[in-house]
C-alpha positions in Angstrom: -15.2 13.0 13.8 -12.6 13.5 11.0 -12.0 16.9 9.6 -13.6 17.6 6.2 -10.7 16.8 3.9 -10.1 13.5 5.7 -13.8 12.7 5.4 -13.5 13.3 1.7 -10.5 11.3 1.3 -12.0 8.4 3.2 -15.0 8.5 0.9 -12.8 8.6 -2.2 -10.7 5.6 -1.0 -13.9 3.7 -0.3 -15.4 4.4 -3.8 -12.2 3.6 -5.6 -11.9 0.3 -3.7 -15.5 -0.5 -4.6 -15.8 0.7 -8.1 -12.3 1.8 -9.4 -11.1 5.1 -10.7 -12.3 5.3 -14.2 -16.0 6.1 -13.4 -15.3 8.0 -10.2 -17.1 11.2 -10.2 -16.8 14.1 -7.8 -20.5 14.2 -7.3 -20.3 10.6 -6.1 -17.6 11.3 -3.6 -19.5 14.4 -2.3 -22.5 12.1 -1.7 -20.5 9.4 -0.1 -18.6 12.0 2.1 -21.8 14.0 2.9 -20.3 17.2 1.7 -21.0 19.6 -1.2 -19.0 19.2 -4.4 -17.9 22.8 -4.0 -16.2 21.8 -0.7 -14.3 19.0 -2.7 -13.2 21.5 -5.3 -12.2 24.0 -2.7 -9.9 21.4 -0.9 -8.7 19.4 -3.9 -8.9 21.9 -7.0 -10.1 19.2 -9.4 -10.6 15.4 -9.8 -6.9 14.9 -10.5 -6.0 16.7 -7.3 -8.5 14.5 -5.4 -6.9 11.3 -6.9 -3.4 12.5 -6.0 -4.3 13.3 -2.5 -6.2 10.1 -2.2 -3.0 8.2 -3.2 -1.1 10.1 -0.4 -3.9 9.3 2.1 -3.9 5.7 1.3 -0.1 5.6 1.7 -0.2 7.3 5.1 -3.0 5.0 6.2 -0.9 1.9 5.3 2.0 3.3 7.4 -0.2 3.5 10.3 -1.2 -0.2 10.2 2.3 -1.5 9.2 4.4 0.7 11.5 3.8 -1.4 14.5 6.1 -4.1 13.0 8.9 -1.7 13.2 8.6 -1.3 17.0 7.6 -4.7 18.2 9.8 -7.2 16.7 13.3 -7.7 18.2 15.2 -8.4 15.1 15.4 -6.9 11.6 14.4 -10.1 9.6 11.3 -10.5 11.7 10.4 -6.8 11.4 10.7 -7.1 7.7 8.5 -10.2 7.5 5.9 -8.7 10.0 5.7 -5.4 8.1 5.0 -7.2 4.9 2.4 -9.5 6.5 0.6 -6.6 8.0 -0.4 -5.6 4.4 -2.4 -8.9 4.3 -4.8 -8.3 7.2 -8.4 -9.3 7.0 -9.8 -6.1 8.2 -12.1 -3.7 6.4 -9.5 -0.9 6.4 -6.7 -3.0 5.0 -8.9 -4.5 2.4 -10.1 -1.2 1.3 -6.7 0.4 1.2 -5.2 -2.6 -0.8 -8.1 -2.6 -3.2 -7.9 1.2 -3.7 -4.1 1.0 -4.2 -4.5 -1.7 -6.8 -7.1 0.4 -8.7 -4.9 3.6 -8.6 -1.9 1.4 -9.8 -4.1 0.2 -12.7 -5.2 3.7 -13.6 -1.6 4.9 -13.6 -1.1 3.0 -16.8 -3.1 5.7 -18.5 -2.2 8.7 -16.3 1.4 9.9 -16.4 1.1 12.3 -13.5 -0.5 9.7 -11.2 2.2 7.2 -12.5 5.1 9.5 -11.3 3.4 9.8 -7.8 2.8 6.1 -7.7 6.4 5.4 -8.7 7.7 7.7 -6.0 5.5 6.1 -3.4 6.6 2.6 -4.4 10.2 3.6 -4.4 9.8 5.0 -0.8 8.3 1.6 0.2 11.1 -0.3 -1.4 13.7 1.9 0.2 12.2 1.3 3.7 12.4 -2.4 3.1 15.9 -2.3 1.6 16.9 -0.5 4.9 15.6 -3.5 6.9 17.4 -5.9 4.6 20.6 -4.1 5.2 19.9 -4.3 8.9 19.3 -8.0 8.6 22.5 -8.4 6.9 24.4 -6.5 9.5 22.7 -8.7 12.2 23.8 -11.8 10.4 20.2 -12.6 9.5 20.5 -12.3 5.8 23.1 -13.5 3.2 25.7 -10.9 2.6 25.4 -11.1 -1.2 21.8 -10.1 -1.2 21.1 -6.8 -3.1 18.9 -5.1 -0.6 17.0 -2.8 -3.0 16.4 -5.6 -5.6 15.1 -7.9 -2.8 12.9 -5.0 -1.6 11.5 -4.4 -5.1 10.7 -8.1 -5.6 9.0 -8.3 -2.1 6.9 -5.2 -2.7 5.8 -6.5 -6.1 4.9 -9.9 -4.5 2.9 -8.2 -1.7 0.9 -6.4 -4.4 0.3 -9.5 -6.4 -0.8 -11.9 -3.6 -2.8 -9.1 -2.1 -4.7 -8.8 -5.4 -5.2 -12.5 -5.6 -6.4 -12.7 -2.1 -8.8 -9.8 -2.5 -10.1 -11.3 -5.7 -10.7 -14.7 -4.1 -8.2 -16.6 -6.3 -6.1 -17.4 -3.2 -6.6 -17.7 0.4 -5.2 -15.3 3.0 -3.3 -18.2 4.6 -1.8 -19.1 1.2 -0.9 -15.5 0.5 0.9 -15.2 3.9 2.6 -18.5 3.2 3.9 -17.4 -0.2 5.2 -14.1 1.4 7.0 -15.9 4.2 8.6 -18.1 1.7 9.7 -15.3 -0.4 11.4 -13.6 2.4 13.3 -16.8 3.2 14.4 -17.0 -0.4 15.2 -13.4 -0.8 17.2 -13.0 2.3 18.8 -16.4 2.0 20.6 -18.2 4.9 23.0 -16.0 6.7 
């Protein structure tokens, strides 16, 4: 059984994925987590603190299901592709994580503090991908003229976009994956 803060963060992520952030109430999270509201305030101080920590939690959870790509594929280009494709898994955890991430991103439009945290998390993700692009260039698997960070930014934006389309039913999972594979090919070019 997870510890209480983790239990609360799992409940918050579930509710955000299902209903969004705007109407999220601490009382709903306490009911979903099976804990008192006082315990939520004890661990997270306020609703804003709960949202910040939920965003961090979602990021850590995504690392857990995408990290295997970094250790299984033999070459950097395949690792990069696999890492991105692992964001498009038809599992309850990944669907929930992706939906909650999208809801938090939409809320950041109106919340400068959340916007800063989201920007930092997105930048870290892009930096990780840019590192893989540079490795692919070194291995002769990407065109030398590719700007690694710009390619990484475009690829992360595409993952978010096709994920939202897939989750909303406006494209299929297979089509989302096909688009992502094609984008990697275009971004990295022919070595």
